[in-house]
HTML snippet that shows the backbone in 3Dmol.js (N, CA, C, O; Angstrom):
<script src="https://3Dmol.org/build/3Dmol-min.js"></script>
<div id="view" style="width:600px;height:400px;position:relative"></div>
<script>
const pdb = `
ATOM      1  N   MET A   1      24.707  19.827 223.606  1.00  0.00           N
ATOM      2  CA  MET A   1      25.775  19.275 224.100  1.00  0.00           C
ATOM      3  C   MET A   1      26.691  19.187 222.901  1.00  0.00           C
ATOM      4  O   MET A   1      26.447  18.705 221.794  1.00  0.00           O
ATOM      5  N   LYS A   2      27.994  19.854 223.432  1.00  0.00           N
ATOM      6  CA  LYS A   2      29.409  20.003 222.699  1.00  0.00           C
ATOM      7  C   LYS A   2      30.138  18.744 222.426  1.00  0.00           C
ATOM      8  O   LYS A   2      30.754  18.499 223.463  1.00  0.00           O
ATOM      9  N   THR A   3      30.382  17.799 221.525  1.00  0.00           N
ATOM     10  CA  THR A   3      31.135  16.880 221.402  1.00  0.00           C
ATOM     11  C   THR A   3      32.411  17.199 220.164  1.00  0.00           C
ATOM     12  O   THR A   3      32.542  18.137 219.377  1.00  0.00           O
ATOM     13  N   ILE A   4      33.096  16.178 220.369  1.00  0.00           N
ATOM     14  CA  ILE A   4      34.277  16.024 219.105  1.00  0.00           C
ATOM     15  C   ILE A   4      34.500  14.613 218.705  1.00  0.00           C
ATOM     16  O   ILE A   4      34.899  13.778 219.517  1.00  0.00           O
ATOM     17  N   TYR A   5      34.272  14.363 217.586  1.00  0.00           N
ATOM     18  CA  TYR A   5      34.334  12.908 217.174  1.00  0.00           C
ATOM     19  C   TYR A   5      35.486  13.033 215.980  1.00  0.00           C
ATOM     20  O   TYR A   5      35.715  13.825 215.066  1.00  0.00           O
ATOM     21  N   GLU A   6      36.106  11.766 216.513  1.00  0.00           N
ATOM     22  CA  GLU A   6      37.408  11.515 215.573  1.00  0.00           C
ATOM     23  C   GLU A   6      37.112  10.466 214.174  1.00  0.00           C
ATOM     24  O   GLU A   6      37.053   9.237 214.206  1.00  0.00           O
ATOM     25  N   THR A   7      36.968  11.264 213.096  1.00  0.00           N
ATOM     26  CA  THR A   7      36.789  10.567 211.772  1.00  0.00           C
ATOM     27  C   THR A   7      37.635   9.308 211.405  1.00  0.00           C
ATOM     28  O   THR A   7      38.817   9.284 211.748  1.00  0.00           O
ATOM     29  N   LYS A   8      37.096   8.278 210.736  1.00  0.00           N
ATOM     30  CA  LYS A   8      37.859   7.445 210.259  1.00  0.00           C
ATOM     31  C   LYS A   8      37.801   7.437 208.869  1.00  0.00           C
ATOM     32  O   LYS A   8      36.714   7.768 208.393  1.00  0.00           O
ATOM     33  N   GLY A   9      38.818   7.103 207.991  1.00  0.00           N
ATOM     34  CA  GLY A   9      38.652   7.022 206.678  1.00  0.00           C
ATOM     35  C   GLY A   9      38.289   8.184 205.764  1.00  0.00           C
ATOM     36  O   GLY A   9      38.049   7.940 204.582  1.00  0.00           O
ATOM     37  N   THR A  10      38.240   9.274 206.167  1.00  0.00           N
ATOM     38  CA  THR A  10      38.296  10.518 205.309  1.00  0.00           C
ATOM     39  C   THR A  10      39.617  11.597 205.688  1.00  0.00           C
ATOM     40  O   THR A  10      40.544  11.436 206.482  1.00  0.00           O
ATOM     41  N   CYS A  11      39.327  12.633 204.874  1.00  0.00           N
ATOM     42  CA  CYS A  11      40.532  13.732 204.763  1.00  0.00           C
ATOM     43  C   CYS A  11      40.494  14.344 205.946  1.00  0.00           C
ATOM     44  O   CYS A  11      41.563  14.589 206.504  1.00  0.00           O
ATOM     45  N   SER A  12      39.189  14.727 206.589  1.00  0.00           N
ATOM     46  CA  SER A  12      38.891  15.613 207.694  1.00  0.00           C
ATOM     47  C   SER A  12      39.327  14.391 208.732  1.00  0.00           C
ATOM     48  O   SER A  12      39.296  13.166 208.619  1.00  0.00           O
ATOM     49  N   LYS A  13      39.767  15.334 209.849  1.00  0.00           N
ATOM     50  CA  LYS A  13      40.205  14.282 211.171  1.00  0.00           C
ATOM     51  C   LYS A  13      39.304  14.387 212.482  1.00  0.00           C
ATOM     52  O   LYS A  13      39.344  13.611 213.436  1.00  0.00           O
ATOM     53  N   ALA A  14      38.472  15.520 212.332  1.00  0.00           N
ATOM     54  CA  ALA A  14      37.568  15.172 213.433  1.00  0.00           C
ATOM     55  C   ALA A  14      36.139  16.278 213.161  1.00  0.00           C
ATOM     56  O   ALA A  14      36.173  17.249 212.406  1.00  0.00           O
ATOM     57  N   ILE A  15      35.127  15.911 213.848  1.00  0.00           N
ATOM     58  CA  ILE A  15      33.960  16.537 213.951  1.00  0.00           C
ATOM     59  C   ILE A  15      33.695  17.525 214.970  1.00  0.00           C
ATOM     60  O   ILE A  15      33.726  16.994 216.080  1.00  0.00           O
ATOM     61  N   GLU A  16      33.460  18.689 215.012  1.00  0.00           N
ATOM     62  CA  GLU A  16      33.040  19.575 216.275  1.00  0.00           C
ATOM     63  C   GLU A  16      31.655  19.673 216.008  1.00  0.00           C
ATOM     64  O   GLU A  16      31.236  20.234 214.996  1.00  0.00           O
ATOM     65  N   LEU A  17      30.627  18.953 217.202  1.00  0.00           N
ATOM     66  CA  LEU A  17      29.360  18.969 217.250  1.00  0.00           C
ATOM     67  C   LEU A  17      28.676  20.120 218.452  1.00  0.00           C
ATOM     68  O   LEU A  17      29.039  20.099 219.628  1.00  0.00           O
ATOM     69  N   ASP A  18      27.947  20.807 218.074  1.00  0.00           N
ATOM     70  CA  ASP A  18      26.775  21.166 218.954  1.00  0.00           C
ATOM     71  C   ASP A  18      25.579  20.829 218.773  1.00  0.00           C
ATOM     72  O   ASP A  18      25.030  21.256 217.757  1.00  0.00           O
ATOM     73  N   VAL A  19      24.859  20.009 219.655  1.00  0.00           N
ATOM     74  CA  VAL A  19      23.386  19.693 219.594  1.00  0.00           C
ATOM     75  C   VAL A  19      22.756  19.668 220.503  1.00  0.00           C
ATOM     76  O   VAL A  19      23.009  18.894 221.426  1.00  0.00           O
ATOM     77  N   ASP A  20      21.395  20.795 220.530  1.00  0.00           N
ATOM     78  CA  ASP A  20      20.426  20.821 221.666  1.00  0.00           C
ATOM     79  C   ASP A  20      19.903  19.646 222.268  1.00  0.00           C
ATOM     80  O   ASP A  20      19.052  19.094 221.571  1.00  0.00           O
ATOM     81  N   ASP A  21      20.134  19.144 223.260  1.00  0.00           N
ATOM     82  CA  ASP A  21      19.867  18.266 224.006  1.00  0.00           C
ATOM     83  C   ASP A  21      18.331  17.915 223.847  1.00  0.00           C
ATOM     84  O   ASP A  21      17.859  16.825 223.525  1.00  0.00           O
ATOM     85  N   ALA A  22      17.574  19.235 224.182  1.00  0.00           N
ATOM     86  CA  ALA A  22      16.020  19.084 224.469  1.00  0.00           C
ATOM     87  C   ALA A  22      15.317  18.844 223.122  1.00  0.00           C
ATOM     88  O   ALA A  22      14.390  18.050 222.961  1.00  0.00           O
ATOM     89  N   THR A  23      15.920  19.699 222.079  1.00  0.00           N
ATOM     90  CA  THR A  23      15.479  19.508 220.799  1.00  0.00           C
ATOM     91  C   THR A  23      15.637  18.800 219.816  1.00  0.00           C
ATOM     92  O   THR A  23      14.805  18.650 218.920  1.00  0.00           O
ATOM     93  N   GLY A  24      17.040  18.139 219.897  1.00  0.00           N
ATOM     94  CA  GLY A  24      17.460  17.434 219.118  1.00  0.00           C
ATOM     95  C   GLY A  24      18.045  18.169 217.924  1.00  0.00           C
ATOM     96  O   GLY A  24      18.487  17.495 216.994  1.00  0.00           O
ATOM     97  N   ILE A  25      18.079  19.353 217.879  1.00  0.00           N
ATOM     98  CA  ILE A  25      18.387  20.525 216.904  1.00  0.00           C
ATOM     99  C   ILE A  25      19.710  20.538 216.818  1.00  0.00           C
ATOM    100  O   ILE A  25      20.300  20.502 217.898  1.00  0.00           O
ATOM    101  N   ILE A  26      20.541  20.592 215.563  1.00  0.00           N
ATOM    102  CA  ILE A  26      21.826  20.751 215.341  1.00  0.00           C
ATOM    103  C   ILE A  26      22.184  22.581 215.632  1.00  0.00           C
ATOM    104  O   ILE A  26      21.617  23.448 214.966  1.00  0.00           O
ATOM    105  N   ASN A  27      22.991  22.834 216.500  1.00  0.00           N
ATOM    106  CA  ASN A  27      23.295  24.159 216.503  1.00  0.00           C
ATOM    107  C   ASN A  27      24.744  24.687 215.524  1.00  0.00           C
ATOM    108  O   ASN A  27      24.919  25.739 214.909  1.00  0.00           O
ATOM    109  N   SER A  28      25.608  23.524 215.683  1.00  0.00           N
ATOM    110  CA  SER A  28      26.736  24.046 214.604  1.00  0.00           C
ATOM    111  C   SER A  28      27.549  22.904 214.265  1.00  0.00           C
ATOM    112  O   SER A  28      27.555  22.147 215.236  1.00  0.00           O
ATOM    113  N   VAL A  29      28.111  22.531 213.488  1.00  0.00           N
ATOM    114  CA  VAL A  29      29.137  21.785 213.028  1.00  0.00           C
ATOM    115  C   VAL A  29      30.288  22.304 212.507  1.00  0.00           C
ATOM    116  O   VAL A  29      30.149  23.108 211.585  1.00  0.00           O
ATOM    117  N   GLN A  30      31.507  22.010 212.915  1.00  0.00           N
ATOM    118  CA  GLN A  30      32.630  22.181 212.091  1.00  0.00           C
ATOM    119  C   GLN A  30      33.726  20.815 212.098  1.00  0.00           C
ATOM    120  O   GLN A  30      34.124  19.964 212.895  1.00  0.00           O
ATOM    121  N   PHE A  31      33.903  21.175 210.797  1.00  0.00           N
ATOM    122  CA  PHE A  31      34.933  20.032 210.235  1.00  0.00           C
ATOM    123  C   PHE A  31      36.227  20.238 210.140  1.00  0.00           C
ATOM    124  O   PHE A  31      36.553  21.238 209.499  1.00  0.00           O
ATOM    125  N   VAL A  32      37.563  19.196 210.861  1.00  0.00           N
ATOM    126  CA  VAL A  32      38.498  19.704 211.127  1.00  0.00           C
ATOM    127  C   VAL A  32      39.332  19.023 209.967  1.00  0.00           C
ATOM    128  O   VAL A  32      39.404  17.795 209.936  1.00  0.00           O
ATOM    129  N   GLY A  33      39.831  19.637 209.213  1.00  0.00           N
ATOM    130  CA  GLY A  33      40.495  19.272 207.975  1.00  0.00           C
ATOM    131  C   GLY A  33      39.253  18.914 206.718  1.00  0.00           C
ATOM    132  O   GLY A  33      38.085  19.302 206.721  1.00  0.00           O
ATOM    133  N   GLY A  34      39.834  18.195 205.855  1.00  0.00           N
ATOM    134  CA  GLY A  34      39.171  17.919 204.998  1.00  0.00           C
ATOM    135  C   GLY A  34      39.238  18.966 203.440  1.00  0.00           C
ATOM    136  O   GLY A  34      40.170  19.714 203.144  1.00  0.00           O
ATOM    137  N   CYS A  35      38.132  18.762 202.731  1.00  0.00           N
ATOM    138  CA  CYS A  35      37.954  19.910 201.836  1.00  0.00           C
ATOM    139  C   CYS A  35      37.187  20.994 202.322  1.00  0.00           C
ATOM    140  O   CYS A  35      36.051  20.783 202.745  1.00  0.00           O
ATOM    141  N   PRO A  36      37.700  22.187 202.310  1.00  0.00           N
ATOM    142  CA  PRO A  36      37.215  23.370 202.986  1.00  0.00           C
ATOM    143  C   PRO A  36      35.679  23.516 202.501  1.00  0.00           C
ATOM    144  O   PRO A  36      34.755  23.405 203.307  1.00  0.00           O
ATOM    145  N   GLY A  37      35.476  23.765 201.161  1.00  0.00           N
ATOM    146  CA  GLY A  37      34.331  24.041 200.266  1.00  0.00           C
ATOM    147  C   GLY A  37      33.130  22.960 200.697  1.00  0.00           C
ATOM    148  O   GLY A  37      32.007  23.205 201.139  1.00  0.00           O
ATOM    149  N   ASN A  38      33.690  21.834 200.446  1.00  0.00           N
ATOM    150  CA  ASN A  38      32.333  20.727 200.829  1.00  0.00           C
ATOM    151  C   ASN A  38      32.002  20.609 202.414  1.00  0.00           C
ATOM    152  O   ASN A  38      30.879  20.460 202.897  1.00  0.00           O
ATOM    153  N   THR A  39      33.268  20.714 203.133  1.00  0.00           N
ATOM    154  CA  THR A  39      33.019  20.457 204.564  1.00  0.00           C
ATOM    155  C   THR A  39      32.240  21.968 205.437  1.00  0.00           C
ATOM    156  O   THR A  39      31.776  21.976 206.577  1.00  0.00           O
ATOM    157  N   ILE A  40      32.302  22.992 204.573  1.00  0.00           N
ATOM    158  CA  ILE A  40      31.604  24.176 205.081  1.00  0.00           C
ATOM    159  C   ILE A  40      29.991  24.086 204.729  1.00  0.00           C
ATOM    160  O   ILE A  40      29.054  24.317 205.493  1.00  0.00           O
ATOM    161  N   GLY A  41      29.948  23.672 203.317  1.00  0.00           N
ATOM    162  CA  GLY A  41      28.887  23.859 202.832  1.00  0.00           C
ATOM    163  C   GLY A  41      28.071  22.665 203.345  1.00  0.00           C
ATOM    164  O   GLY A  41      26.865  22.911 203.360  1.00  0.00           O
ATOM    165  N   VAL A  42      28.408  21.432 203.771  1.00  0.00           N
ATOM    166  CA  VAL A  42      27.618  20.446 204.591  1.00  0.00           C
ATOM    167  C   VAL A  42      27.192  21.159 206.035  1.00  0.00           C
ATOM    168  O   VAL A  42      26.052  21.108 206.495  1.00  0.00           O
ATOM    169  N   ALA A  43      28.100  21.703 206.543  1.00  0.00           N
ATOM    170  CA  ALA A  43      28.009  22.213 207.970  1.00  0.00           C
ATOM    171  C   ALA A  43      27.103  23.369 207.930  1.00  0.00           C
ATOM    172  O   ALA A  43      26.495  23.719 208.941  1.00  0.00           O
ATOM    173  N   GLN A  44      26.988  23.979 206.799  1.00  0.00           N
ATOM    174  CA  GLN A  44      25.654  25.013 207.121  1.00  0.00           C
ATOM    175  C   GLN A  44      24.515  24.661 206.670  1.00  0.00           C
ATOM    176  O   GLN A  44      23.503  25.304 206.946  1.00  0.00           O
ATOM    177  N   LEU A  45      24.497  23.519 205.860  1.00  0.00           N
ATOM    178  CA  LEU A  45      23.149  22.950 205.467  1.00  0.00           C
ATOM    179  C   LEU A  45      22.475  22.237 206.465  1.00  0.00           C
ATOM    180  O   LEU A  45      21.248  22.147 206.493  1.00  0.00           O
ATOM    181  N   VAL A  46      23.301  21.676 207.367  1.00  0.00           N
ATOM    182  CA  VAL A  46      22.612  20.873 208.623  1.00  0.00           C
ATOM    183  C   VAL A  46      22.485  21.728 209.812  1.00  0.00           C
ATOM    184  O   VAL A  46      22.191  21.145 210.855  1.00  0.00           O
ATOM    185  N   ARG A  47      22.650  22.989 209.849  1.00  0.00           N
ATOM    186  CA  ARG A  47      22.477  23.605 211.011  1.00  0.00           C
ATOM    187  C   ARG A  47      20.767  23.930 211.014  1.00  0.00           C
ATOM    188  O   ARG A  47      19.973  24.033 210.079  1.00  0.00           O
ATOM    189  N   GLY A  48      20.640  24.008 212.078  1.00  0.00           N
ATOM    190  CA  GLY A  48      19.084  24.072 212.514  1.00  0.00           C
ATOM    191  C   GLY A  48      18.094  22.718 212.039  1.00  0.00           C
ATOM    192  O   GLY A  48      16.865  22.776 212.074  1.00  0.00           O
ATOM    193  N   ARG A  49      18.782  21.630 211.640  1.00  0.00           N
ATOM    194  CA  ARG A  49      17.988  20.393 211.156  1.00  0.00           C
ATOM    195  C   ARG A  49      17.867  19.358 212.517  1.00  0.00           C
ATOM    196  O   ARG A  49      18.510  19.250 213.562  1.00  0.00           O
ATOM    197  N   LYS A  50      16.989  18.839 212.074  1.00  0.00           N
ATOM    198  CA  LYS A  50      16.783  17.822 213.462  1.00  0.00           C
ATOM    199  C   LYS A  50      18.262  16.439 212.998  1.00  0.00           C
ATOM    200  O   LYS A  50      18.530  16.028 211.869  1.00  0.00           O
ATOM    201  N   VAL A  51      18.725  16.168 213.912  1.00  0.00           N
ATOM    202  CA  VAL A  51      19.492  15.022 214.093  1.00  0.00           C
ATOM    203  C   VAL A  51      19.076  13.924 213.303  1.00  0.00           C
ATOM    204  O   VAL A  51      19.555  13.607 212.214  1.00  0.00           O
ATOM    205  N   GLU A  52      18.172  13.369 213.904  1.00  0.00           N
ATOM    206  CA  GLU A  52      17.406  12.109 212.930  1.00  0.00           C
ATOM    207  C   GLU A  52      17.185  12.353 211.545  1.00  0.00           C
ATOM    208  O   GLU A  52      17.101  11.318 210.883  1.00  0.00           O
ATOM    209  N   ASP A  53      17.064  13.443 210.899  1.00  0.00           N
ATOM    210  CA  ASP A  53      16.734  13.787 209.495  1.00  0.00           C
ATOM    211  C   ASP A  53      18.094  13.968 208.870  1.00  0.00           C
ATOM    212  O   ASP A  53      18.315  13.728 207.683  1.00  0.00           O
ATOM    213  N   VAL A  54      18.880  14.349 209.621  1.00  0.00           N
ATOM    214  CA  VAL A  54      20.406  14.578 208.866  1.00  0.00           C
ATOM    215  C   VAL A  54      20.860  13.207 208.810  1.00  0.00           C
ATOM    216  O   VAL A  54      21.212  12.756 207.720  1.00  0.00           O
ATOM    217  N   ILE A  55      20.901  12.398 209.978  1.00  0.00           N
ATOM    218  CA  ILE A  55      21.348  11.095 209.498  1.00  0.00           C
ATOM    219  C   ILE A  55      20.708  10.149 208.708  1.00  0.00           C
ATOM    220  O   ILE A  55      21.359   9.200 208.269  1.00  0.00           O
ATOM    221  N   SER A  56      19.613  10.263 208.483  1.00  0.00           N
ATOM    222  CA  SER A  56      18.946   9.391 207.737  1.00  0.00           C
ATOM    223  C   SER A  56      19.352   9.983 205.999  1.00  0.00           C
ATOM    224  O   SER A  56      19.278   9.254 205.009  1.00  0.00           O
ATOM    225  N   GLN A  57      19.726  11.285 205.981  1.00  0.00           N
ATOM    226  CA  GLN A  57      19.803  11.943 204.663  1.00  0.00           C
ATOM    227  C   GLN A  57      21.493  11.540 204.334  1.00  0.00           C
ATOM    228  O   GLN A  57      21.888  11.397 203.177  1.00  0.00           O
ATOM    229  N   LEU A  58      22.358  11.391 205.482  1.00  0.00           N
ATOM    230  CA  LEU A  58      23.821  11.125 204.968  1.00  0.00           C
ATOM    231  C   LEU A  58      24.287  10.201 205.296  1.00  0.00           C
ATOM    232  O   LEU A  58      25.330   9.990 204.677  1.00  0.00           O
ATOM    233  N   GLU A  59      23.991   9.288 206.181  1.00  0.00           N
ATOM    234  CA  GLU A  59      24.144   7.818 206.294  1.00  0.00           C
ATOM    235  C   GLU A  59      24.417   7.157 205.168  1.00  0.00           C
ATOM    236  O   GLU A  59      23.508   6.902 204.378  1.00  0.00           O
ATOM    237  N   GLY A  60      25.670   6.795 204.938  1.00  0.00           N
ATOM    238  CA  GLY A  60      25.967   5.707 203.940  1.00  0.00           C
ATOM    239  C   GLY A  60      26.464   6.265 202.408  1.00  0.00           C
ATOM    240  O   GLY A  60      26.548   5.528 201.426  1.00  0.00           O
ATOM    241  N   ILE A  61      26.766   7.671 202.411  1.00  0.00           N
ATOM    242  CA  ILE A  61      27.444   8.158 201.253  1.00  0.00           C
ATOM    243  C   ILE A  61      28.712   7.810 201.216  1.00  0.00           C
ATOM    244  O   ILE A  61      29.197   7.611 202.329  1.00  0.00           O
ATOM    245  N   ARG A  62      29.626   7.626 200.047  1.00  0.00           N
ATOM    246  CA  ARG A  62      30.579   7.208 200.106  1.00  0.00           C
ATOM    247  C   ARG A  62      31.292   8.444 199.332  1.00  0.00           C
ATOM    248  O   ARG A  62      30.748   9.437 198.849  1.00  0.00           O
ATOM    249  N   CYS A  63      32.598   8.113 199.351  1.00  0.00           N
ATOM    250  CA  CYS A  63      33.647   9.272 198.375  1.00  0.00           C
ATOM    251  C   CYS A  63      34.346   8.526 197.868  1.00  0.00           C
ATOM    252  O   CYS A  63      35.223   7.858 198.416  1.00  0.00           O
ATOM    253  N   GLY A  64      33.955   8.545 196.399  1.00  0.00           N
ATOM    254  CA  GLY A  64      34.818   7.889 195.374  1.00  0.00           C
ATOM    255  C   GLY A  64      34.722   6.199 195.932  1.00  0.00           C
ATOM    256  O   GLY A  64      33.647   5.672 196.219  1.00  0.00           O
ATOM    257  N   MET A  65      36.106   5.468 196.017  1.00  0.00           N
ATOM    258  CA  MET A  65      35.785   4.169 196.225  1.00  0.00           C
ATOM    259  C   MET A  65      35.977   3.985 197.814  1.00  0.00           C
ATOM    260  O   MET A  65      35.964   2.847 198.283  1.00  0.00           O
ATOM    261  N   LYS A  66      36.142   5.027 198.578  1.00  0.00           N
ATOM    262  CA  LYS A  66      36.423   4.711 200.188  1.00  0.00           C
ATOM    263  C   LYS A  66      34.780   4.415 200.452  1.00  0.00           C
ATOM    264  O   LYS A  66      33.860   4.807 199.734  1.00  0.00           O
ATOM    265  N   PRO A  67      34.665   3.531 201.811  1.00  0.00           N
ATOM    266  CA  PRO A  67      33.891   2.983 202.392  1.00  0.00           C
ATOM    267  C   PRO A  67      32.976   3.749 203.039  1.00  0.00           C
ATOM    268  O   PRO A  67      31.945   3.255 203.496  1.00  0.00           O
ATOM    269  N   THR A  68      33.304   5.170 203.148  1.00  0.00           N
ATOM    270  CA  THR A  68      32.730   6.287 203.897  1.00  0.00           C
ATOM    271  C   THR A  68      33.051   7.490 203.380  1.00  0.00           C
ATOM    272  O   THR A  68      33.950   7.517 202.540  1.00  0.00           O
ATOM    273  N   SER A  69      32.528   8.464 203.688  1.00  0.00           N
ATOM    274  CA  SER A  69      32.777  10.212 203.351  1.00  0.00           C
ATOM    275  C   SER A  69      32.846  11.246 204.598  1.00  0.00           C
ATOM    276  O   SER A  69      32.781  10.814 205.749  1.00  0.00           O
ATOM    277  N   CYS A  70      32.936  12.167 204.415  1.00  0.00           N
ATOM    278  CA  CYS A  70      32.846  13.451 205.240  1.00  0.00           C
ATOM    279  C   CYS A  70      31.183  13.344 205.740  1.00  0.00           C
ATOM    280  O   CYS A  70      30.941  13.098 206.922  1.00  0.00           O
ATOM    281  N   PRO A  71      30.304  13.504 204.956  1.00  0.00           N
ATOM    282  CA  PRO A  71      28.680  13.379 205.095  1.00  0.00           C
ATOM    283  C   PRO A  71      28.476  11.880 205.950  1.00  0.00           C
ATOM    284  O   PRO A  71      27.610  11.900 206.824  1.00  0.00           O
ATOM    285  N   ASP A  72      29.017  10.955 205.799  1.00  0.00           N
ATOM    286  CA  ASP A  72      28.814   9.717 206.489  1.00  0.00           C
ATOM    287  C   ASP A  72      29.454   9.785 207.565  1.00  0.00           C
ATOM    288  O   ASP A  72      28.805   9.381 208.530  1.00  0.00           O
ATOM    289  N   GLN A  73      30.702  10.216 207.834  1.00  0.00           N
ATOM    290  CA  GLN A  73      31.175  10.493 209.325  1.00  0.00           C
ATOM    291  C   GLN A  73      30.441  11.127 209.966  1.00  0.00           C
ATOM    292  O   GLN A  73      30.192  10.791 211.124  1.00  0.00           O
ATOM    293  N   LEU A  74      29.701  12.586 209.206  1.00  0.00           N
ATOM    294  CA  LEU A  74      28.752  13.325 209.883  1.00  0.00           C
ATOM    295  C   LEU A  74      27.845  12.592 210.861  1.00  0.00           C
ATOM    296  O   LEU A  74      27.784  12.801 212.073  1.00  0.00           O
ATOM    297  N   ALA A  75      27.010  11.527 210.020  1.00  0.00           N
ATOM    298  CA  ALA A  75      26.058  10.507 210.508  1.00  0.00           C
ATOM    299  C   ALA A  75      26.278   9.775 211.430  1.00  0.00           C
ATOM    300  O   ALA A  75      25.379   9.294 212.119  1.00  0.00           O
ATOM    301  N   GLN A  76      27.833   9.505 211.652  1.00  0.00           N
ATOM    302  CA  GLN A  76      28.245   8.538 212.787  1.00  0.00           C
ATOM    303  C   GLN A  76      28.471   9.290 213.632  1.00  0.00           C
ATOM    304  O   GLN A  76      28.062   8.785 214.677  1.00  0.00           O
ATOM    305  N   ALA A  77      29.027  10.524 213.864  1.00  0.00           N
ATOM    306  CA  ALA A  77      28.814  11.696 214.856  1.00  0.00           C
ATOM    307  C   ALA A  77      27.945  11.920 215.424  1.00  0.00           C
ATOM    308  O   ALA A  77      27.982  11.965 216.654  1.00  0.00           O
ATOM    309  N   LEU A  78      26.948  12.121 214.782  1.00  0.00           N
ATOM    310  CA  LEU A  78      25.717  12.581 215.215  1.00  0.00           C
ATOM    311  C   LEU A  78      24.731  11.045 216.048  1.00  0.00           C
ATOM    312  O   LEU A  78      23.823  11.078 216.878  1.00  0.00           O
ATOM    313  N   LYS A  79      25.295  10.056 215.488  1.00  0.00           N
ATOM    314  CA  LYS A  79      24.406   8.884 216.043  1.00  0.00           C
ATOM    315  C   LYS A  79      25.237   8.652 217.405  1.00  0.00           C
ATOM    316  O   LYS A  79      24.607   8.170 218.346  1.00  0.00           O
ATOM    317  N   GLN A  80      26.589   8.955 217.585  1.00  0.00           N
ATOM    318  CA  GLN A  80      27.386   8.716 218.914  1.00  0.00           C
ATOM    319  C   GLN A  80      26.657   9.841 219.726  1.00  0.00           C
ATOM    320  O   GLN A  80      26.363   9.615 220.899  1.00  0.00           O
ATOM    321  N   ALA A  81      26.325  11.163 219.091  1.00  0.00           N
ATOM    322  CA  ALA A  81      25.979  12.030 220.023  1.00  0.00           C
ATOM    323  C   ALA A  81      24.756  11.988 221.040  1.00  0.00           C
ATOM    324  O   ALA A  81      24.591  12.382 222.194  1.00  0.00           O
ATOM    325  N   ILE A  82      24.013  11.367 220.143  1.00  0.00           N
ATOM    326  CA  ILE A  82      22.572  10.926 220.558  1.00  0.00           C
ATOM    327  C   ILE A  82      22.458   9.959 221.479  1.00  0.00           C
ATOM    328  O   ILE A  82      21.564   9.914 222.324  1.00  0.00           O
ATOM    329  N   ALA A  83      23.550   8.984 221.319  1.00  0.00           N
ATOM    330  CA  ALA A  83      23.350   7.697 222.132  1.00  0.00           C
ATOM    331  C   ALA A  83      23.618   7.621 223.403  1.00  0.00           C
ATOM    332  O   ALA A  83      23.440   6.565 224.010  1.00  0.00           O
TER     333      ALA A  83
END
`;
const viewer = $3Dmol.createViewer("view");
viewer.addModel(pdb, "pdb");
viewer.setStyle({}, {cartoon: {color: "spectrum"}});
viewer.zoomTo();
viewer.render();
</script>
């Protein structure tokens, strides 16, 4: 299933996701905006992993004094995708 999540409180503006509905495996992630090195790195690290595992590892990560981060927003996007 392909979805687009509009991020909140981060430099990135959106996250494009492709998750296999049958297996819960992340096929691809692409951040729109944000720090390219970090967002590309995060996207490559989560490809091929189970949604639940990625959510548990990334949820709650903060960026400096911000209450969220691009990884945290990815966790929120994944939670919405499987809801």
